[in-house]
N, C-alpha and C positions, 0 to 999 in steps of 0.2 A: 563677564561670565565666559568661562572657557569650555570648549567642547573637547572631549577626550575620545579617542578611538578605543577599541577593545584592548589595545596594547598600552593604553595610558598616555600616549603621545598627544600633544596638542594638535588639533586639526585646524582650528581657526581661532585666533585670539581676538580678532576684531571683525565683526560681521559687516560693519559699515564700509570697510576698505574694499575698493573695487579695482579691477585691472584697468589697463589703458582703454580709452574710448575707441570704439570701432572706427577704422578709417573709411571703410566702404559700407555705409550703413543703409543705403537706399538701393533697392533692387528694382529692376525693370526687365520684362521680357519683351523682345522685339523680334519681328519676323523680317527676313531679308529675301530679296529676289534670288532665285536659283542661280548658283554660280558665284555669288558674292563672297562666300568664304574662300573659295579658290583664288579669287582675285586679291583678297586681302593677304592670303598666304604668300603670294608672289612678291608683295611689296613690304612685308614685315622686315624690320631691322633685326640684327643679331640679338638674341636674348629678349626679344619682344614677343608677347603673345597677342592673340586676337583681341582679348579683353582690353589690354593696354592700348592697343591701336584704336579701338572704338572709344574708350574714355578720352583719349587725346583729341580725336576728331570732334567729339561732342564739345569739349572745352573750347577748341578753336572756333567752332561755329557759333557758340554762345558769345564769345568775345567779339567776333565779327559782327554779329547782329546787334549787340549792345552798342557798338561803334556807329552803326547805321541809324540809330534812333535819334530824332531831332532833340535838341536841348530843350528841357522844360523851362518855360518862363518863370522868373522869380515871382513869388507872391508878395504883394505889398500889404502891410498891416494897417 
């Protein structure tokens, strides 16, 4: 079934088709100590914004902590 606008042009031929999946789909609000944003601004690379900096820092910390975890013993059946 086609949807037509008032000018008779096709608006959507396939309702099931969607755009690309969102890259940043999870949101979180965080509070930082006073002065943190100023400290981040000093160390940002060219063309990097504060959000990119925080995402990268979180990813590095997750990887570091995952590496600190002891290996799980294998289960025997």
